[in-house]
N, CA, C and O atoms as a Maestro MAE file, in Angstrom:
{
 s_m_m2io_version
 :::
 2.0.0
}

f_m_ct {
 s_m_title
 :::
 protein
 m_atom[308] {
  # First column is atom index #
  i_m_mmod_type
  r_m_x_coord
  r_m_y_coord
  r_m_z_coord
  i_m_residue_number
  s_m_chain_name
  s_m_pdb_residue_name
  s_m_pdb_atom_name
  i_m_atomic_number
  :::
  1 25 -7.225 63.308 -78.689 1 A "MET " " N  " 7
  2 3 -6.877 62.228 -79.583 1 A "MET " " CA " 6
  3 2 -6.138 61.164 -78.776 1 A "MET " " C  " 6
  4 15 -5.220 61.476 -78.017 1 A "MET " " O  " 8
  5 25 -6.535 59.937 -78.940 2 A "ASN " " N  " 7
  6 3 -5.829 58.843 -78.277 2 A "ASN " " CA " 6
  7 2 -4.942 58.113 -79.282 2 A "ASN " " C  " 6
  8 15 -4.968 58.422 -80.473 2 A "ASN " " O  " 8
  9 25 -4.163 57.150 -78.806 3 A "ARG " " N  " 7
  10 3 -3.202 56.464 -79.674 3 A "ARG " " CA " 6
  11 2 -3.877 55.700 -80.794 3 A "ARG " " C  " 6
  12 15 -3.337 55.645 -81.899 3 A "ARG " " O  " 8
  13 25 -5.048 55.104 -80.549 4 A "VAL " " N  " 7
  14 3 -5.751 54.361 -81.596 4 A "VAL " " CA " 6
  15 2 -6.289 55.329 -82.651 4 A "VAL " " C  " 6
  16 15 -6.200 55.053 -83.847 4 A "VAL " " O  " 8
  17 25 -6.841 56.450 -82.217 5 A "GLY " " N  " 7
  18 3 -7.322 57.459 -83.161 5 A "GLY " " CA " 6
  19 2 -6.193 58.019 -84.013 5 A "GLY " " C  " 6
  20 15 -6.356 58.225 -85.215 5 A "GLY " " O  " 8
  21 25 -5.053 58.263 -83.388 6 A "ALA " " N  " 7
  22 3 -3.893 58.764 -84.127 6 A "ALA " " CA " 6
  23 2 -3.409 57.734 -85.141 6 A "ALA " " C  " 6
  24 15 -3.062 58.081 -86.270 6 A "ALA " " O  " 8
  25 25 -3.386 56.473 -84.736 7 A "ALA " " N  " 7
  26 3 -2.968 55.406 -85.658 7 A "ALA " " CA " 6
  27 2 -3.941 55.293 -86.827 7 A "ALA " " C  " 6
  28 15 -3.523 55.084 -87.965 7 A "ALA " " O  " 8
  29 25 -5.222 55.429 -86.554 8 A "LYS " " N  " 7
  30 3 -6.227 55.335 -87.619 8 A "LYS " " CA " 6
  31 2 -6.007 56.420 -88.668 8 A "LYS " " C  " 6
  32 15 -6.043 56.144 -89.867 8 A "LYS " " O  " 8
  33 25 -5.781 57.646 -88.222 9 A "ILE " " N  " 7
  34 3 -5.532 58.744 -89.156 9 A "ILE " " CA " 6
  35 2 -4.275 58.462 -89.980 9 A "ILE " " C  " 6
  36 15 -4.280 58.622 -91.200 9 A "ILE " " O  " 8
  37 25 -3.203 58.043 -89.315 10 A "ALA " " N  " 7
  38 3 -1.946 57.763 -90.020 10 A "ALA " " CA " 6
  39 2 -2.111 56.633 -91.028 10 A "ALA " " C  " 6
  40 15 -1.607 56.726 -92.148 10 A "ALA " " O  " 8
  41 25 -2.807 55.573 -90.645 11 A "LEU " " N  " 7
  42 3 -3.007 54.439 -91.552 11 A "LEU " " CA " 6
  43 2 -3.844 54.836 -92.760 11 A "LEU " " C  " 6
  44 15 -3.520 54.463 -93.888 11 A "LEU " " O  " 8
  45 25 -4.901 55.579 -92.538 12 A "GLU " " N  " 7
  46 3 -5.756 56.003 -93.652 12 A "GLU " " CA " 6
  47 2 -4.996 56.886 -94.633 12 A "GLU " " C  " 6
  48 15 -5.155 56.749 -95.846 12 A "GLU " " O  " 8
  49 25 -4.178 57.782 -94.118 13 A "ARG " " N  " 7
  50 3 -3.395 58.660 -95.005 13 A "ARG " " CA " 6
  51 2 -2.324 57.871 -95.749 13 A "ARG " " C  " 6
  52 15 -2.080 58.112 -96.932 13 A "ARG " " O  " 8
  53 25 -1.695 56.940 -95.065 14 A "ALA " " N  " 7
  54 3 -0.630 56.155 -95.700 14 A "ALA " " CA " 6
  55 2 -1.161 55.308 -96.846 14 A "ALA " " C  " 6
  56 15 -0.542 55.247 -97.908 14 A "ALA " " O  " 8
  57 25 -2.304 54.652 -96.642 15 A "ILE " " N  " 7
  58 3 -2.801 53.778 -97.710 15 A "ILE " " CA " 6
  59 2 -3.417 54.558 -98.860 15 A "ILE " " C  " 6
  60 15 -3.635 54.000 -99.936 15 A "ILE " " O  " 8
  61 25 -3.704 55.847 -98.651 16 A "GLU " " N  " 7
  62 3 -4.123 56.692 -99.776 16 A "GLU " " CA " 6
  63 2 -2.969 56.877 -100.754 16 A "GLU " " C  " 6
  64 15 -3.180 56.998 -101.960 16 A "GLU " " O  " 8
  65 25 -1.762 56.897 -100.232 17 A "ILE " " N  " 7
  66 3 -0.564 57.135 -101.038 17 A "ILE " " CA " 6
  67 2 -0.044 55.839 -101.653 17 A "ILE " " C  " 6
  68 15 0.346 55.813 -102.820 17 A "ILE " " O  " 8
  69 25 -0.040 54.771 -100.868 18 A "ASN " " N  " 7
  70 3 0.522 53.498 -101.312 18 A "ASN " " CA " 6
  71 2 -0.127 52.385 -100.505 18 A "ASN " " C  " 6
  72 15 -0.258 52.499 -99.286 18 A "ASN " " O  " 8
  73 25 -0.527 51.330 -101.160 19 A "ASP " " N  " 7
  74 3 -1.175 50.253 -100.411 19 A "ASP " " CA " 6
  75 2 -0.189 49.202 -99.903 19 A "ASP " " C  " 6
  76 15 -0.606 48.191 -99.338 19 A "ASP " " O  " 8
  77 25 1.107 49.424 -100.095 20 A "HIS " " N  " 7
  78 3 2.141 48.536 -99.554 20 A "HIS " " CA " 6
  79 2 2.900 49.304 -98.474 20 A "HIS " " C  " 6
  80 15 3.960 49.870 -98.740 20 A "HIS " " O  " 8
  81 25 2.369 49.321 -97.284 21 A "VAL " " N  " 7
  82 3 2.990 50.085 -96.205 21 A "VAL " " CA " 6
  83 2 3.248 49.193 -95.001 21 A "VAL " " C  " 6
  84 15 2.575 48.182 -94.799 21 A "VAL " " O  " 8
  85 25 4.228 49.583 -94.214 22 A "ALA " " N  " 7
  86 3 4.520 48.943 -92.934 22 A "ALA " " CA " 6
  87 2 4.220 49.969 -91.846 22 A "ALA " " C  " 6
  88 15 4.267 51.175 -92.087 22 A "ALA " " O  " 8
  89 25 3.919 49.490 -90.672 23 A "LEU " " N  " 7
  90 3 3.669 50.367 -89.532 23 A "LEU " " CA " 6
  91 2 4.918 50.370 -88.663 23 A "LEU " " C  " 6
  92 15 5.365 49.324 -88.195 23 A "LEU " " O  " 8
  93 25 5.476 51.558 -88.455 24 A "VAL " " N  " 7
  94 3 6.687 51.711 -87.655 24 A "VAL " " CA " 6
  95 2 6.393 52.724 -86.555 24 A "VAL " " C  " 6
  96 15 5.807 53.775 -86.811 24 A "VAL " " O  " 8
  97 25 6.803 52.402 -85.333 25 A "SER " " N  " 7
  98 3 6.544 53.294 -84.208 25 A "SER " " CA " 6
  99 2 7.781 53.414 -83.328 25 A "SER " " C  " 6
  100 15 8.514 52.444 -83.137 25 A "SER " " O  " 8
  101 25 8.009 54.619 -82.792 26 A "ASP " " N  " 7
  102 3 9.108 54.794 -81.841 26 A "ASP " " CA " 6
  103 2 8.665 54.485 -80.413 26 A "ASP " " C  " 6
  104 15 9.475 54.526 -79.487 26 A "ASP " " O  " 8
  105 25 7.389 54.179 -80.236 27 A "GLY " " N  " 7
  106 3 6.856 53.775 -78.939 27 A "GLY " " CA " 6
  107 2 6.216 52.402 -79.043 27 A "GLY " " C  " 6
  108 15 5.811 51.979 -80.126 27 A "GLY " " O  " 8
  109 25 6.126 51.715 -77.927 28 A "PHE " " N  " 7
  110 3 5.548 50.371 -77.944 28 A "PHE " " CA " 6
  111 2 4.038 50.411 -78.113 28 A "PHE " " C  " 6
  112 15 3.408 51.458 -77.964 28 A "PHE " " O  " 8
  113 25 3.473 49.260 -78.422 29 A "PHE " " N  " 7
  114 3 2.023 49.097 -78.509 29 A "PHE " " CA " 6
  115 2 1.566 48.430 -77.213 29 A "PHE " " C  " 6
  116 15 1.799 47.236 -77.024 29 A "PHE " " O  " 8
  117 25 0.919 49.178 -76.316 30 A "PRO " " N  " 7
  118 3 0.580 48.625 -75.009 30 A "PRO " " CA " 6
  119 2 -0.542 47.598 -75.025 30 A "PRO " " C  " 6
  120 15 -0.718 46.861 -74.055 30 A "PRO " " O  " 8
  121 25 -1.297 47.540 -76.108 31 A "MET " " N  " 7
  122 3 -2.388 46.567 -76.232 31 A "MET " " CA " 6
  123 2 -2.505 46.149 -77.692 31 A "MET " " C  " 6
  124 15 -1.885 46.752 -78.568 31 A "MET " " O  " 8
  125 25 -3.288 45.131 -77.947 32 A "GLY " " N  " 7
  126 3 -3.435 44.625 -79.301 32 A "GLY " " CA " 6
  127 2 -4.355 45.434 -80.193 32 A "GLY " " C  " 6
  128 15 -4.469 45.135 -81.382 32 A "GLY " " O  " 8
  129 25 -5.022 46.459 -79.650 33 A "ASP " " N  " 7
  130 3 -6.021 47.182 -80.445 33 A "ASP " " CA " 6
  131 2 -5.437 47.921 -81.644 33 A "ASP " " C  " 6
  132 15 -6.057 47.949 -82.707 33 A "ASP " " O  " 8
  133 25 -4.275 48.511 -81.496 34 A "THR " " N  " 7
  134 3 -3.661 49.206 -82.623 34 A "THR " " CA " 6
  135 2 -3.189 48.211 -83.676 34 A "THR " " C  " 6
  136 15 -3.258 48.493 -84.872 34 A "THR " " O  " 8
  137 25 -2.715 47.062 -83.242 35 A "VAL " " N  " 7
  138 3 -2.301 46.013 -84.179 35 A "VAL " " CA " 6
  139 2 -3.516 45.503 -84.954 35 A "VAL " " C  " 6
  140 15 -3.430 45.258 -86.157 35 A "VAL " " O  " 8
  141 25 -4.633 45.347 -84.272 36 A "GLU " " N  " 7
  142 3 -5.853 44.917 -84.958 36 A "GLU " " CA " 6
  143 2 -6.295 45.964 -85.986 36 A "GLU " " C  " 6
  144 15 -6.713 45.612 -87.089 36 A "GLU " " O  " 8
  145 25 -6.205 47.229 -85.633 37 A "LEU " " N  " 7
  146 3 -6.524 48.304 -86.569 37 A "LEU " " CA " 6
  147 2 -5.592 48.245 -87.783 37 A "LEU " " C  " 6
  148 15 -6.029 48.426 -88.919 37 A "LEU " " O  " 8
  149 25 -4.322 47.992 -87.534 38 A "ALA " " N  " 7
  150 3 -3.359 47.862 -88.634 38 A "ALA " " CA " 6
  151 2 -3.764 46.722 -89.567 38 A "ALA " " C  " 6
  152 15 -3.685 46.859 -90.787 38 A "ALA " " O  " 8
  153 25 -4.190 45.613 -89.003 39 A "ALA " " N  " 7
  154 3 -4.632 44.471 -89.816 39 A "ALA " " CA " 6
  155 2 -5.824 44.855 -90.683 39 A "ALA " " C  " 6
  156 15 -5.909 44.444 -91.841 39 A "ALA " " O  " 8
  157 25 -6.729 45.628 -90.139 40 A "GLN " " N  " 7
  158 3 -7.907 46.069 -90.894 40 A "GLN " " CA " 6
  159 2 -7.527 46.963 -92.074 40 A "GLN " " C  " 6
  160 15 -8.289 47.092 -93.032 40 A "GLN " " O  " 8
  161 25 -6.353 47.577 -92.002 41 A "HIS " " N  " 7
  162 3 -5.878 48.446 -93.077 41 A "HIS " " CA " 6
  163 2 -4.869 47.736 -93.981 41 A "HIS " " C  " 6
  164 15 -4.237 48.377 -94.821 41 A "HIS " " O  " 8
  165 25 -4.714 46.438 -93.820 42 A "GLY " " N  " 7
  166 3 -3.862 45.663 -94.715 42 A "GLY " " CA " 6
  167 2 -2.379 45.672 -94.394 42 A "GLY " " C  " 6
  168 15 -1.565 45.265 -95.223 42 A "GLY " " O  " 8
  169 25 -2.015 46.128 -93.208 43 A "ILE " " N  " 7
  170 3 -0.604 46.149 -92.819 43 A "ILE " " CA " 6
  171 2 -0.104 44.714 -92.663 43 A "ILE " " C  " 6
  172 15 -0.779 43.875 -92.066 43 A "ILE " " O  " 8
  173 25 1.082 44.440 -93.205 44 A "LYS " " N  " 7
  174 3 1.668 43.095 -93.137 44 A "LYS " " CA " 6
  175 2 2.925 43.045 -92.281 44 A "LYS " " C  " 6
  176 15 3.434 41.963 -91.992 44 A "LYS " " O  " 8
  177 25 3.440 44.225 -91.866 45 A "ALA " " N  " 7
  178 3 4.654 44.261 -91.055 45 A "ALA " " CA " 6
  179 2 4.608 45.442 -90.095 45 A "ALA " " C  " 6
  180 15 4.181 46.540 -90.454 45 A "ALA " " O  " 8
  181 25 5.053 45.196 -88.875 46 A "ILE " " N  " 7
  182 3 5.126 46.229 -87.840 46 A "ILE " " CA " 6
  183 2 6.519 46.191 -87.229 46 A "ILE " " C  " 6
  184 15 7.045 45.123 -86.920 46 A "ILE " " O  " 8
  185 25 7.106 47.366 -87.059 47 A "ILE " " N  " 7
  186 3 8.383 47.500 -86.361 47 A "ILE " " CA " 6
  187 2 8.136 48.425 -85.181 47 A "ILE " " C  " 6
  188 15 7.617 49.530 -85.339 47 A "ILE " " O  " 8
  189 25 8.511 47.961 -83.999 48 A "GLN " " N  " 7
  190 3 8.281 48.741 -82.781 48 A "GLN " " CA " 6
  191 2 9.318 48.360 -81.738 48 A "GLN " " C  " 6
  192 15 9.916 47.288 -81.829 48 A "GLN " " O  " 8
  193 25 9.544 49.227 -80.736 49 A "PRO " " N  " 7
  194 3 10.585 48.940 -79.757 49 A "PRO " " CA " 6
  195 2 10.223 47.880 -78.723 49 A "PRO " " C  " 6
  196 15 11.112 47.276 -78.122 49 A "PRO " " O  " 8
  197 25 8.931 47.646 -78.510 50 A "GLY " " N  " 7
  198 3 8.549 46.745 -77.425 50 A "GLY " " CA " 6
  199 2 8.807 47.415 -76.087 50 A "GLY " " C  " 6
  200 15 9.154 48.595 -76.032 50 A "GLY " " O  " 8
  201 25 8.641 46.672 -75.026 51 A "GLY " " N  " 7
  202 3 8.908 47.205 -73.700 51 A "GLY " " CA " 6
  203 2 7.676 47.378 -72.839 51 A "GLY " " C  " 6
  204 15 7.786 47.766 -71.676 51 A "GLY " " O  " 8
  205 25 6.496 47.094 -73.392 52 A "SER " " N  " 7
  206 3 5.268 47.158 -72.606 52 A "SER " " CA " 6
  207 2 5.122 45.878 -71.788 52 A "SER " " C  " 6
  208 15 5.551 44.807 -72.216 52 A "SER " " O  " 8
  209 25 4.519 45.994 -70.619 53 A "ILE " " N  " 7
  210 3 4.257 44.777 -69.847 53 A "ILE " " CA " 6
  211 2 3.212 43.909 -70.545 53 A "ILE " " C  " 6
  212 15 3.027 42.745 -70.191 53 A "ILE " " O  " 8
  213 25 2.533 44.482 -71.538 54 A "LYS " " N  " 7
  214 3 1.535 43.733 -72.306 54 A "LYS " " CA " 6
  215 2 1.999 43.475 -73.741 54 A "LYS " " C  " 6
  216 15 1.171 43.330 -74.640 54 A "LYS " " O  " 8
  217 25 3.302 43.419 -73.962 55 A "ASP " " N  " 7
  218 3 3.812 43.139 -75.310 55 A "ASP " " CA " 6
  219 2 3.176 41.892 -75.917 55 A "ASP " " C  " 6
  220 15 2.885 41.858 -77.112 55 A "ASP " " O  " 8
  221 25 2.963 40.883 -75.102 56 A "GLN " " N  " 7
  222 3 2.439 39.623 -75.633 56 A "GLN " " CA " 6
  223 2 1.069 39.800 -76.271 56 A "GLN " " C  " 6
  224 15 0.743 39.099 -77.228 56 A "GLN " " O  " 8
  225 25 0.255 40.731 -75.756 57 A "ASP " " N  " 7
  226 3 -1.053 40.999 -76.369 57 A "ASP " " CA " 6
  227 2 -0.892 41.472 -77.812 57 A "ASP " " C  " 6
  228 15 -1.620 41.033 -78.703 57 A "ASP " " O  " 8
  229 25 0.066 42.369 -78.034 58 A "SER " " N  " 7
  230 3 0.316 42.869 -79.393 58 A "SER " " CA " 6
  231 2 0.897 41.775 -80.279 58 A "SER " " C  " 6
  232 15 0.523 41.653 -81.445 58 A "SER " " O  " 8
  233 25 1.794 40.994 -79.736 59 A "ILE " " N  " 7
  234 3 2.395 39.888 -80.492 59 A "ILE " " CA " 6
  235 2 1.326 38.875 -80.876 59 A "ILE " " C  " 6
  236 15 1.281 38.413 -82.016 59 A "ILE " " O  " 8
  237 25 0.472 38.533 -79.929 60 A "ASP " " N  " 7
  238 3 -0.605 37.575 -80.215 60 A "ASP " " CA " 6
  239 2 -1.546 38.093 -81.296 60 A "ASP " " C  " 6
  240 15 -1.974 37.329 -82.161 60 A "ASP " " O  " 8
  241 25 -1.872 39.377 -81.255 61 A "MET " " N  " 7
  242 3 -2.760 39.956 -82.260 61 A "MET " " CA " 6
  243 2 -2.078 39.952 -83.630 61 A "MET " " C  " 6
  244 15 -2.718 39.666 -84.642 61 A "MET " " O  " 8
  245 25 -0.793 40.265 -83.661 62 A "ALA " " N  " 7
  246 3 -0.051 40.219 -84.926 62 A "ALA " " CA " 6
  247 2 -0.054 38.797 -85.483 62 A "ALA " " C  " 6
  248 15 -0.292 38.598 -86.674 62 A "ALA " " O  " 8
  249 25 0.205 37.826 -84.644 63 A "ASN " " N  " 7
  250 3 0.191 36.428 -85.088 63 A "ASN " " CA " 6
  251 2 -1.185 36.020 -85.596 63 A "ASN " " C  " 6
  252 15 -1.296 35.322 -86.604 63 A "ASN " " O  " 8
  253 25 -2.218 36.449 -84.909 64 A "LYS " " N  " 7
  254 3 -3.592 36.122 -85.311 64 A "LYS " " CA " 6
  255 2 -3.884 36.604 -86.729 64 A "LYS " " C  " 6
  256 15 -4.601 35.946 -87.483 64 A "LYS " " O  " 8
  257 25 -3.321 37.761 -87.086 65 A "HIS " " N  " 7
  258 3 -3.608 38.367 -88.386 65 A "HIS " " CA " 6
  259 2 -2.495 38.150 -89.416 65 A "HIS " " C  " 6
  260 15 -2.545 38.716 -90.508 65 A "HIS " " O  " 8
  261 25 -1.500 37.342 -89.077 66 A "GLY " " N  " 7
  262 3 -0.421 37.074 -90.021 66 A "GLY " " CA " 6
  263 2 0.480 38.267 -90.289 66 A "GLY " " C  " 6
  264 15 1.033 38.403 -91.380 66 A "GLY " " O  " 8
  265 25 0.623 39.123 -89.303 67 A "ILE " " N  " 7
  266 3 1.475 40.309 -89.432 67 A "ILE " " CA " 6
  267 2 2.848 39.996 -88.840 67 A "ILE " " C  " 6
  268 15 2.954 39.522 -87.709 67 A "ILE " " O  " 8
  269 25 3.897 40.268 -89.618 68 A "ALA " " N  " 7
  270 3 5.258 40.131 -89.099 68 A "ALA " " CA " 6
  271 2 5.526 41.296 -88.152 68 A "ALA " " C  " 6
  272 15 5.255 42.449 -88.489 68 A "ALA " " O  " 8
  273 25 6.058 40.998 -86.966 69 A "MET " " N  " 7
  274 3 6.365 42.059 -86.010 69 A "MET " " CA " 6
  275 2 7.828 41.960 -85.598 69 A "MET " " C  " 6
  276 15 8.290 40.912 -85.147 69 A "MET " " O  " 8
  277 25 8.543 43.061 -85.759 70 A "VAL " " N  " 7
  278 3 9.927 43.161 -85.328 70 A "VAL " " CA " 6
  279 2 9.956 44.039 -84.087 70 A "VAL " " C  " 6
  280 15 9.439 45.157 -84.097 70 A "VAL " " O  " 8
  281 25 10.560 43.535 -83.024 71 A "VAL " " N  " 7
  282 3 10.712 44.294 -81.783 71 A "VAL " " CA " 6
  283 2 12.191 44.646 -81.657 71 A "VAL " " C  " 6
  284 15 13.034 43.760 -81.511 71 A "VAL " " O  " 8
  285 25 12.506 45.941 -81.715 72 A "THR " " N  " 7
  286 3 13.899 46.389 -81.754 72 A "THR " " CA " 6
  287 2 14.566 46.447 -80.387 72 A "THR " " C  " 6
  288 15 15.786 46.316 -80.282 72 A "THR " " O  " 8
  289 25 13.771 46.643 -79.342 73 A "GLY " " N  " 7
  290 3 14.344 46.779 -78.011 73 A "GLY " " CA " 6
  291 2 14.920 48.165 -77.737 73 A "GLY " " C  " 6
  292 15 15.512 48.389 -76.681 73 A "GLY " " O  " 8
  293 25 14.752 49.104 -78.678 74 A "THR " " N  " 7
  294 3 15.298 50.450 -78.528 74 A "THR " " CA " 6
  295 2 14.212 51.483 -78.774 74 A "THR " " C  " 6
  296 15 13.556 51.483 -79.816 74 A "THR " " O  " 8
  297 25 14.032 52.372 -77.787 75 A "ARG " " N  " 7
  298 3 13.073 53.472 -77.959 75 A "ARG " " CA " 6
  299 2 13.831 54.699 -78.451 75 A "ARG " " C  " 6
  300 15 15.010 54.870 -78.139 75 A "ARG " " O  " 8
  301 25 13.155 55.556 -79.222 76 A "HIS " " N  " 7
  302 3 13.827 56.695 -79.845 76 A "HIS " " CA " 6
  303 2 13.220 58.029 -79.444 76 A "HIS " " C  " 6
  304 15 13.176 58.955 -80.254 76 A "HIS " " O  " 8
  305 25 12.753 58.139 -78.215 77 A "PHE " " N  " 7
  306 3 12.252 59.432 -77.755 77 A "PHE " " CA " 6
  307 2 12.595 59.617 -76.309 77 A "PHE " " C  " 6
  308 15 12.263 60.646 -75.722 77 A "PHE " " O  " 8
  :::
 }
 m_bond[307] {
  # First column is bond index #
  i_m_from
  i_m_to
  i_m_order
  :::
  1 1 2 1
  2 2 3 1
  3 3 4 2
  4 3 5 1
  5 5 6 1
  6 6 7 1
  7 7 8 2
  8 7 9 1
  9 9 10 1
  10 10 11 1
  11 11 12 2
  12 11 13 1
  13 13 14 1
  14 14 15 1
  15 15 16 2
  16 15 17 1
  17 17 18 1
  18 18 19 1
  19 19 20 2
  20 19 21 1
  21 21 22 1
  22 22 23 1
  23 23 24 2
  24 23 25 1
  25 25 26 1
  26 26 27 1
  27 27 28 2
  28 27 29 1
  29 29 30 1
  30 30 31 1
  31 31 32 2
  32 31 33 1
  33 33 34 1
  34 34 35 1
  35 35 36 2
  36 35 37 1
  37 37 38 1
  38 38 39 1
  39 39 40 2
  40 39 41 1
  41 41 42 1
  42 42 43 1
  43 43 44 2
  44 43 45 1
  45 45 46 1
  46 46 47 1
  47 47 48 2
  48 47 49 1
  49 49 50 1
  50 50 51 1
  51 51 52 2
  52 51 53 1
  53 53 54 1
  54 54 55 1
  55 55 56 2
  56 55 57 1
  57 57 58 1
  58 58 59 1
  59 59 60 2
  60 59 61 1
  61 61 62 1
  62 62 63 1
  63 63 64 2
  64 63 65 1
  65 65 66 1
  66 66 67 1
  67 67 68 2
  68 67 69 1
  69 69 70 1
  70 70 71 1
  71 71 72 2
  72 71 73 1
  73 73 74 1
  74 74 75 1
  75 75 76 2
  76 75 77 1
  77 77 78 1
  78 78 79 1
  79 79 80 2
  80 79 81 1
  81 81 82 1
  82 82 83 1
  83 83 84 2
  84 83 85 1
  85 85 86 1
  86 86 87 1
  87 87 88 2
  88 87 89 1
  89 89 90 1
  90 90 91 1
  91 91 92 2
  92 91 93 1
  93 93 94 1
  94 94 95 1
  95 95 96 2
  96 95 97 1
  97 97 98 1
  98 98 99 1
  99 99 100 2
  100 99 101 1
  101 101 102 1
  102 102 103 1
  103 103 104 2
  104 103 105 1
  105 105 106 1
  106 106 107 1
  107 107 108 2
  108 107 109 1
  109 109 110 1
  110 110 111 1
  111 111 112 2
  112 111 113 1
  113 113 114 1
  114 114 115 1
  115 115 116 2
  116 115 117 1
  117 117 118 1
  118 118 119 1
  119 119 120 2
  120 119 121 1
  121 121 122 1
  122 122 123 1
  123 123 124 2
  124 123 125 1
  125 125 126 1
  126 126 127 1
  127 127 128 2
  128 127 129 1
  129 129 130 1
  130 130 131 1
  131 131 132 2
  132 131 133 1
  133 133 134 1
  134 134 135 1
  135 135 136 2
  136 135 137 1
  137 137 138 1
  138 138 139 1
  139 139 140 2
  140 139 141 1
  141 141 142 1
  142 142 143 1
  143 143 144 2
  144 143 145 1
  145 145 146 1
  146 146 147 1
  147 147 148 2
  148 147 149 1
  149 149 150 1
  150 150 151 1
  151 151 152 2
  152 151 153 1
  153 153 154 1
  154 154 155 1
  155 155 156 2
  156 155 157 1
  157 157 158 1
  158 158 159 1
  159 159 160 2
  160 159 161 1
  161 161 162 1
  162 162 163 1
  163 163 164 2
  164 163 165 1
  165 165 166 1
  166 166 167 1
  167 167 168 2
  168 167 169 1
  169 169 170 1
  170 170 171 1
  171 171 172 2
  172 171 173 1
  173 173 174 1
  174 174 175 1
  175 175 176 2
  176 175 177 1
  177 177 178 1
  178 178 179 1
  179 179 180 2
  180 179 181 1
  181 181 182 1
  182 182 183 1
  183 183 184 2
  184 183 185 1
  185 185 186 1
  186 186 187 1
  187 187 188 2
  188 187 189 1
  189 189 190 1
  190 190 191 1
  191 191 192 2
  192 191 193 1
  193 193 194 1
  194 194 195 1
  195 195 196 2
  196 195 197 1
  197 197 198 1
  198 198 199 1
  199 199 200 2
  200 199 201 1
  201 201 202 1
  202 202 203 1
  203 203 204 2
  204 203 205 1
  205 205 206 1
  206 206 207 1
  207 207 208 2
  208 207 209 1
  209 209 210 1
  210 210 211 1
  211 211 212 2
  212 211 213 1
  213 213 214 1
  214 214 215 1
  215 215 216 2
  216 215 217 1
  217 217 218 1
  218 218 219 1
  219 219 220 2
  220 219 221 1
  221 221 222 1
  222 222 223 1
  223 223 224 2
  224 223 225 1
  225 225 226 1
  226 226 227 1
  227 227 228 2
  228 227 229 1
  229 229 230 1
  230 230 231 1
  231 231 232 2
  232 231 233 1
  233 233 234 1
  234 234 235 1
  235 235 236 2
  236 235 237 1
  237 237 238 1
  238 238 239 1
  239 239 240 2
  240 239 241 1
  241 241 242 1
  242 242 243 1
  243 243 244 2
  244 243 245 1
  245 245 246 1
  246 246 247 1
  247 247 248 2
  248 247 249 1
  249 249 250 1
  250 250 251 1
  251 251 252 2
  252 251 253 1
  253 253 254 1
  254 254 255 1
  255 255 256 2
  256 255 257 1
  257 257 258 1
  258 258 259 1
  259 259 260 2
  260 259 261 1
  261 261 262 1
  262 262 263 1
  263 263 264 2
  264 263 265 1
  265 265 266 1
  266 266 267 1
  267 267 268 2
  268 267 269 1
  269 269 270 1
  270 270 271 1
  271 271 272 2
  272 271 273 1
  273 273 274 1
  274 274 275 1
  275 275 276 2
  276 275 277 1
  277 277 278 1
  278 278 279 1
  279 279 280 2
  280 279 281 1
  281 281 282 1
  282 282 283 1
  283 283 284 2
  284 283 285 1
  285 285 286 1
  286 286 287 1
  287 287 288 2
  288 287 289 1
  289 289 290 1
  290 290 291 1
  291 291 292 2
  292 291 293 1
  293 293 294 1
  294 294 295 1
  295 295 296 2
  296 295 297 1
  297 297 298 1
  298 298 299 1
  299 299 300 2
  300 299 301 1
  301 301 302 1
  302 302 303 1
  303 303 304 2
  304 303 305 1
  305 305 306 1
  306 306 307 1
  307 307 308 2
  :::
 }
}
């Protein structure tokens, strides 16, 4: 299982329960692909620690899809 596959499973299960969900991660998003997947599932807000050398790719993808992204600067693992 890769990070995108894991995110897909989590997003599908979350929206089965409630269609108003935010995506929160204790690890950064190294590329925009997971953010794009989140957009496809109707996510409107993402909270993540940031810290990837490719953070801007995720930020750009969030902006493209109108997703609010909060970068905490703190990892929790």
